[in-house]
DSSP file (Angstrom, degrees, kcal/mol; ACC not computed):
  #  RESIDUE AA STRUCTURE BP1 BP2  ACC     N-H-->O    O-->H-N    N-H-->O    O-->H-N    TCO  KAPPA ALPHA  PHI   PSI    X-CA   Y-CA   Z-CA
    1    1 A M              0   0    0      0, 0.0     2,-0.2     0, 0.0    33,-0.1   0.000 360.0 360.0 360.0 134.8    4.9   -1.4   15.5
    2    2 A L        -     0   0    0     31,-0.2     2,-0.1    28,-0.1     0, 0.0  -0.479 360.0-114.1 -81.5 153.7    2.4    1.1   14.1
    3    3 A T     >  -     0   0    0     -2,-0.2     4,-2.3     1,-0.1     5,-0.2  -0.435  28.1-110.6 -79.4 163.0   -1.3    1.1   15.0
    4    4 A E  H  > S+     0   0    0      1,-0.2     4,-2.6     2,-0.2     5,-0.2   0.865 120.3  54.6 -61.7 -35.2   -3.8    0.2   12.4
    5    5 A Q  H  > S+     0   0    0      2,-0.2     4,-2.1     1,-0.2    -1,-0.2   0.907 108.3  47.9 -65.8 -41.1   -5.0    3.8   12.5
    6    6 A Q  H  > S+     0   0    0      2,-0.2     4,-2.6     1,-0.2    -2,-0.2   0.904 112.8  48.8 -65.0 -41.5   -1.5    5.1   11.8
    7    7 A V  H  X S+     0   0    0     -4,-2.3     4,-2.9     2,-0.2    -2,-0.2   0.930 110.8  49.9 -64.1 -45.3   -1.0    2.7    8.9
    8    8 A A  H  X S+     0   0    0     -4,-2.6     4,-2.0     2,-0.2    -2,-0.2   0.898 112.5  47.6 -61.1 -41.2   -4.4    3.7    7.4
    9    9 A R  H  X S+     0   0    0     -4,-2.1     4,-1.4     2,-0.2    -1,-0.2   0.934 114.6  45.2 -65.5 -47.0   -3.5    7.4    7.6
   10   10 A S  H  X S+     0   0    0     -4,-2.6     4,-1.8     1,-0.2    -2,-0.2   0.895 111.2  54.6 -63.6 -40.0    0.0    6.8    6.1
   11   11 A W  H  X S+     0   0    0     -4,-2.9     4,-1.1     1,-0.2    -1,-0.2   0.915 105.1  52.3 -60.5 -44.9   -1.5    4.6    3.4
   12   12 A S  H  < S+     0   0    0     -4,-2.0    -1,-0.2     1,-0.2    -2,-0.2   0.833 114.3  42.1 -66.3 -31.1   -4.0    7.2    2.3
   13   13 A T  H >< S+     0   0    0     -4,-1.4     3,-1.2     1,-0.2    -1,-0.2   0.743 102.8  70.4 -83.4 -23.5   -1.3    9.9    1.9
   14   14 A L  H 3< S+     0   0    0     -4,-1.8    -2,-0.2     1,-0.3    -1,-0.2   0.856  99.4  45.0 -62.7 -38.0    1.2    7.5    0.3
   15   15 A F  T 3< S+     0   0    0     -4,-1.1     2,-0.5    -3,-0.1    -1,-0.3   0.229  84.4 107.9 -98.9  15.0   -0.7    7.2   -3.0
   16   16 A K  S <  S+     0   0    0     -3,-1.2     2,-0.2     2,-0.1    -3,-0.0  -0.806  83.3   1.0 -87.2 129.7   -1.4   10.8   -3.5
   17   17 A G  S    S+     0   0    0     -2,-0.5     2,-0.2     2,-0.0    -3,-0.0  -0.622 118.9   3.1  95.2-155.9    0.7   12.2   -6.3
   18   18 A T        -     0   0    0     -2,-0.2     2,-0.6     1,-0.1    -2,-0.1  -0.464  64.2-142.5 -74.0 134.6    3.2   10.3   -8.4
   19   19 A I        +     0   0    0     -2,-0.2     2,-0.2    -4,-0.1    -4,-0.1  -0.872  29.2 165.7-100.7 124.0    3.6    6.6   -7.8
   20   20 A T     >  -     0   0    0     -2,-0.6     4,-1.5     1,-0.0     3,-0.3  -0.684  55.2 -92.5-124.1 178.4    7.1    5.2   -8.0
   21   21 A E  H  > S+     0   0    0      1,-0.2     4,-2.0    -2,-0.2     5,-0.1   0.849 126.7  59.3 -61.7 -32.7    8.9    2.0   -7.0
   22   22 A K  H  > S+     0   0    0      1,-0.2     4,-2.4     2,-0.2    -1,-0.2   0.863 100.3  56.1 -63.2 -36.4    9.7    3.8   -3.7
   23   23 A T  H  > S+     0   0    0     -3,-0.3     4,-2.2     1,-0.2    -1,-0.2   0.921 107.8  47.5 -60.4 -45.1    6.0    4.2   -3.1
   24   24 A F  H  X S+     0   0    0     -4,-1.5     4,-2.4     2,-0.2    -2,-0.2   0.873 110.1  52.8 -66.0 -37.0    5.5    0.5   -3.5
   25   25 A E  H  X S+     0   0    0     -4,-2.0     4,-2.0     2,-0.2    -2,-0.2   0.919 110.5  47.0 -63.7 -43.4    8.4   -0.2   -1.1
   26   26 A K  H  X S+     0   0    0     -4,-2.4     4,-2.2     2,-0.2    -2,-0.2   0.890 111.0  52.4 -64.9 -39.4    6.9    2.1    1.5
   27   27 A A  H  X S+     0   0    0     -4,-2.2     4,-2.2     1,-0.2    -2,-0.2   0.922 109.2  49.1 -62.8 -44.4    3.5    0.4    1.1
   28   28 A E  H  X S+     0   0    0     -4,-2.4     4,-2.2     1,-0.2    -1,-0.2   0.881 109.2  53.2 -63.2 -37.5    5.0   -3.0    1.6
   29   29 A S  H  X S+     0   0    0     -4,-2.0     4,-1.1     2,-0.2    -1,-0.2   0.906 107.8  50.6 -63.3 -41.6    6.7   -1.8    4.7
   30   30 A L  H >< S+     0   0    0     -4,-2.2     3,-0.5     1,-0.2     4,-0.4   0.914 109.1  51.6 -61.9 -42.1    3.4   -0.5    6.1
   31   31 A L  H >< S+     0   0    0     -4,-2.2     3,-1.5     1,-0.2    -2,-0.2   0.909 106.5  53.8 -61.6 -41.6    1.8   -3.9    5.4
   32   32 A R  H 3< S+     0   0    0     -4,-2.2    -1,-0.2     1,-0.3    -2,-0.2   0.746  98.9  64.0 -65.6 -22.1    4.6   -5.7    7.3
   33   33 A S  T << S+     0   0    0     -4,-1.1    -1,-0.3    -3,-0.5     2,-0.2   0.625  92.3  80.5 -77.7 -10.9    4.0   -3.4   10.3
   34   34 A L  S <  S-     0   0    0     -3,-1.5   -31,-0.1    -4,-0.4    -3,-0.0  -0.643  95.0 -96.3 -93.7 153.0    0.5   -4.9   10.7
   35   35 A R    >   -     0   0    0     -2,-0.2     3,-1.8     1,-0.1     6,-0.2  -0.365  34.0-119.4 -61.9 144.1   -0.2   -8.3   12.3
   36   36 A P  T 3  S+     0   0    0      0, 0.0    -1,-0.1     0, 0.0    -2,-0.0   0.815 113.4  49.1 -57.6 -31.4   -0.6  -11.1    9.8
   37   37 A E  T 3  S+     0   0    0      4,-0.1    -2,-0.1     5,-0.0     5,-0.0   0.420  82.3 125.2 -89.8   3.1   -4.2  -11.8   10.8
   38   38 A S    <>  -     0   0    0     -3,-1.8     4,-1.7     1,-0.2     5,-0.1  -0.422  57.0-146.8 -66.5 128.5   -5.2   -8.1   10.6
   39   39 A P  H  > S+     0   0    0      0, 0.0     4,-2.3     0, 0.0     5,-0.2   0.854 101.8  56.9 -61.2 -33.7   -8.2   -7.5    8.4
   40   40 A L  H  > S+     0   0    0      1,-0.2     4,-2.9     2,-0.2     5,-0.3   0.903 103.3  53.3 -64.1 -40.1   -6.7   -4.2    7.4
   41   41 A R  H  > S+     0   0    0     -6,-0.2     4,-2.1     1,-0.2    -1,-0.2   0.918 110.3  46.9 -60.6 -43.5   -3.5   -5.9    6.3
   42   42 A H  H  X S+     0   0    0     -4,-1.7     4,-1.8     2,-0.2    -1,-0.2   0.902 113.6  48.0 -65.9 -41.2   -5.6   -8.2    4.0
   43   43 A R  H  X S+     0   0    0     -4,-2.3     4,-2.2     1,-0.2    -2,-0.2   0.931 114.3  45.3 -65.7 -45.7   -7.6   -5.3    2.6
   44   44 A L  H  X S+     0   0    0     -4,-2.9     4,-2.7     1,-0.2    -1,-0.2   0.842 109.1  55.9 -69.6 -32.6   -4.5   -3.1    1.9
   45   45 A A  H  X S+     0   0    0     -4,-2.1     4,-1.9    -5,-0.3    -1,-0.2   0.907 109.9  46.4 -64.3 -40.7   -2.7   -6.0    0.4
   46   46 A S  H  X S+     0   0    0     -4,-1.8     4,-1.9     2,-0.2    -2,-0.2   0.909 112.6  50.3 -65.5 -42.0   -5.5   -6.5   -2.1
   47   47 A E  H  X S+     0   0    0     -4,-2.2     4,-2.6     1,-0.2    -2,-0.2   0.902 108.6  52.3 -62.9 -41.5   -5.6   -2.8   -2.8
   48   48 A L  H  X S+     0   0    0     -4,-2.7     4,-2.7     1,-0.2    -1,-0.2   0.894 107.1  52.6 -63.2 -40.4   -1.8   -2.7   -3.4
   49   49 A S  H  X S+     0   0    0     -4,-1.9     4,-2.3     1,-0.2    -1,-0.2   0.915 111.0  47.0 -60.4 -43.0   -2.1   -5.5   -5.9
   50   50 A E  H  X S+     0   0    0     -4,-1.9     4,-2.4     2,-0.2    -2,-0.2   0.909 111.9  49.6 -66.4 -42.8   -4.8   -3.6   -7.8
   51   51 A I  H  X S+     0   0    0     -4,-2.6     4,-2.6     2,-0.2    -2,-0.2   0.915 111.6  49.6 -63.0 -42.8   -2.7   -0.4   -7.7
   52   52 A R  H  X S+     0   0    0     -4,-2.7     4,-2.5     2,-0.2    -2,-0.2   0.925 110.2  50.7 -60.7 -45.0    0.3   -2.2   -9.0
   53   53 A R  H  X S+     0   0    0     -4,-2.3     4,-2.0     1,-0.2    -2,-0.2   0.927 113.2  44.6 -59.6 -47.0   -1.7   -3.8  -11.8
   54   54 A R  H  X S+     0   0    0     -4,-2.4     4,-2.3     2,-0.2    -1,-0.2   0.885 111.7  53.4 -65.7 -39.3   -3.1   -0.4  -12.9
   55   55 A H  H  X S+     0   0    0     -4,-2.6     4,-2.1     1,-0.2    -2,-0.2   0.905 109.6  48.3 -62.5 -42.2    0.3    1.2  -12.6
   56   56 A L  H  X S+     0   0    0     -4,-2.5     4,-1.9     2,-0.2    -1,-0.2   0.887 109.8  52.3 -65.4 -39.0    1.8   -1.5  -14.9
   57   57 A Q  H  X S+     0   0    0     -4,-2.0     4,-0.7     1,-0.2    -2,-0.2   0.909 111.5  46.5 -63.0 -41.9   -1.0   -1.0  -17.4
   58   58 A Q  H  < S+     0   0    0     -4,-2.3     3,-0.4     1,-0.2    -2,-0.2   0.868 111.4  51.9 -68.5 -36.3   -0.4    2.7  -17.5
   59   59 A S  H  < S+     0   0    0     -4,-2.1    -1,-0.2     1,-0.2    -2,-0.2   0.842 112.1  46.1 -68.1 -33.4    3.4    2.2  -17.8
   60   60 A N  H  <        0   0    0     -4,-1.9    -1,-0.2     1,-0.2    -2,-0.2   0.570 360.0 360.0 -85.7  -9.9    2.9   -0.1  -20.8
   61   61 A A     <        0   0    0     -4,-0.7    -1,-0.2    -3,-0.4    -2,-0.1   0.475 360.0 360.0 -79.7 360.0    0.4    2.1  -22.5
């Protein structure tokens, strides 16, 4: 299991550059590595939802 600091560091580098389906898979994997009650997990899950929404909007434009 990764520490919250490791997840936060990996998360910030994950979304630099081109976002693909593989990016979302890696992000979900990072979320699963956090405890379910972790505040960081909840924050990043919300962030991932927003990134997905924006990515879909750009893809459909």
